[in-house]
N, C-alpha and C positions, 0 to 999 in steps of 0.2 A: 660464305656472304657472297651476293651476287653485287658484281661490278658492272654498273653501270653508270654513264657520266652522263651529266647537261652541258648546255651550252653558256650556262650564266657563271660559271668559275672556272679556271684553268683547272686541266685533268689532275696535275700533281699536287694540287691543294685538296681536289676532292679524294684522291688516294692517301695523303697525309691524312686527313680528317676520319676514313674510314679505317685505318690502321688504327687512331685513335680510340677507337669505337671498340676494334676487337681488344684492345689491349683493356678497356675499361671492361669491356662484357667478359673480359678473362678467357678469351680464346688464345692468346699471349698472355701469359704471366710476367710478372716482375721478373727480371732477370732472364728470361729468356733469351733464345737466339733468334733472330728473325731471319726468314729464308734468304737466298741470296739476291742479288739485285734480278738475276737471269729469272729466277723462279719466281719470284712475285711479276716479273713481266710477262710472264707465260699464263700465270694465274690471271692475272687484271686482263690480258690481251694489248697491252702497251709496249710502247718501246721502252726499253732498258734507260734511255737517260731522263725520261719524264720519273722513271721510277728513283734515279737518283737523285732528282731535283727534289720531290716528296720526302725520300729520307733525310735529305741535307735539311728539310725544313723540321721534319720532327728531332733531330741532333740540334739543331738550333735553338729548341723550344727546349731541350735536354729530357725529351722523351725516350729519347734512345741515344746509345753510345757506340763509337767504335772501337772493338779493340784492334789493333795494328792487322795481325794475320788470322784473328780467329772470326771477325764478321762483326755484325751489328748488332746489339743486344738491348731488351729492353730496359729502361731505369728502374733501378729499386726505390725510385723516389713514389712512393703511396700517396705522399700530399700533393704532390705535381698531378698525379693522373685523378685524383679527385677532384682537385681544381679545375681540371679540363672538363670533368663531366658536370661537376654544377655549372660552369661558363656556358657549357653547351646545353645542358637542359634550358637554363635561364634563356639562349637565343632562341629556341626552339618555342618556349610560351611566349616569348615578346612576339614573336611571328603571327602566331596562333593569336594570340588577343588584337593584335593590330588587324588582323584580317577579319575577327570577330567585331571588332568597332565597325569595319567598313560595312559588314554587314548589317549593322545596328543590331547584335545579338548580345543582350545585358548580359551581366555576371549571373543570375539568378538562374535565364536560361539556359549559359552554359553549366553549371552546376546542375540541372537538370538532365542536361545530354551526357554531361558525364556519369551520372548515378545511372542512367538508363543501358548506359554502355558498360558499365561493371556488374550491374545486373545480367546482362545477356552472358558477358564471361563468366560470371558465377553459375550460369545455369548450363556452358556447356563443358 
């Protein structure tokens, strides 16, 4: 996953979200050990303190847990991971629909555009 960041949200929250997406996409499986803080800092090209803050956020949400001497692990709570996936997709769809509304594109036009994109994907 490419680690690029925007200025609209704190970097640690962007990292936490991207890690959650990696979990949802099974790049990290339930129960897997996460790379160390230093490794994640190298991968993301960020400060270890920023990584620590992102991991603390995930731990507060119950998505990861710490084993004192073994490191940080992905939760086995599949329902929690699925809830994040559903909530994230819902957030993206709301943003998309809000933009479409601002552009005065109606539901039928959106459906037509989606079908066209889907047709392109099946041809490729």
